[in-house]
C-alpha angles and dihedrals in degrees: 000000000000132000107224144180116215137177118230117188110242092016105054127209117003132186114223147171112234112208125163106323098337138082113210114207108229096163093124092059097032111032096176142010087244092057092053094046090052091049091054096061112125096005113044094165092057090051090050091051090050091058090057090051092049090051092053091058098039113141093206130042133179134198103252091224093069089071095056095105138101110268112279133155088231099053137054110255144163119265126204108276094242134076114179099353120123117236115217129181139212119219135206094016095136125058089233090057091050090051093048093049090051091049094052097043116102091212098049096266101260090156090061093050091050096047092049090064099032124106092233112067127218108260125172140172112257111174147339114247095253091055095058119111117225136209114316091005125127121265119204138237118198117254090216095053129082100192113053126165140170119239112208111209144168108246122210118209116209136185121227090279089056091246110150109241100165149349137224142172119276140190117206101193113210141189101216097187093055094049091042092055091060131348088224087069090066094111091055092047092050110027118062140105114314093357095134131055132178132194126267093271149352110273098224118230136125108232137160099207141017116299113236101251139144121245121205131189125198125178119193125197122184091351094304128105104253098177137003134177142164140207137157135232090241085076093064107114094207132063122234094240091056094051091048093047090059094039089057096045108117091341132093131198109202092180097040128257142238122224123199106211104210137270131269096181118080122172117227119281093254092058126096131165121254129205108269096032117134117226119201121189113186123185115184112251092354113072146300115236118200124186139159123224130244135173115251 
């Protein structure tokens, strides 16, 4: 079961529960993602159970397949499953990510080696909720960068108490040449138009740590698979509770927050995304996120 946001021509944005092949409109009971996240504080399982009850009594339902289109004002489509939530990201949580950051860094990447083994993780702001690209939308590559890659990641969804209430697939787009030139350029390499995408919905489950799942990345160009790779969350060097403890230090999230948990799949150094590429992030049992690429 997923909590979703969808667009319905003539009706606007709706909140729904996606189960099996049907989306159940629960907008009357749950007007926003923020409202539901706030309601789940202190008892996530009760809030999850309530969504199932709301779905059973939904006045309107939709075949889920009608939303499988690129965003358009004239067609039903999926929206990113966030509204006003911040999206943050953790860096250098996989050994492969540490190696890649060191390879790309002009100065040898000592900062990445040190943060990989440090108690305090690397955490950075990625996007405001309204910036996030949804299913079948277009993710961006910077026009002033020459080395652009997707970063497939498991995303944790938390309520204001930083209790994990769901997970989804994420893509943390990155300009490796900009970050590699100087670590202080990280915000420019990571935060720009259409630099963050999330799956079609929040896979609802109350968990305390990462589920043990495989993550796959496939990039198609001209209809052919140009790159593919695979990792698993068991390779994450950090634990969820440690990331969330630092995320919540001296910072509150009254509407909830999403945390991207790092990437363990890094394309080779001679690869860069092109406009028109298709990026597919598949996480077993969680979601499959599909986007095309544009220059921004």
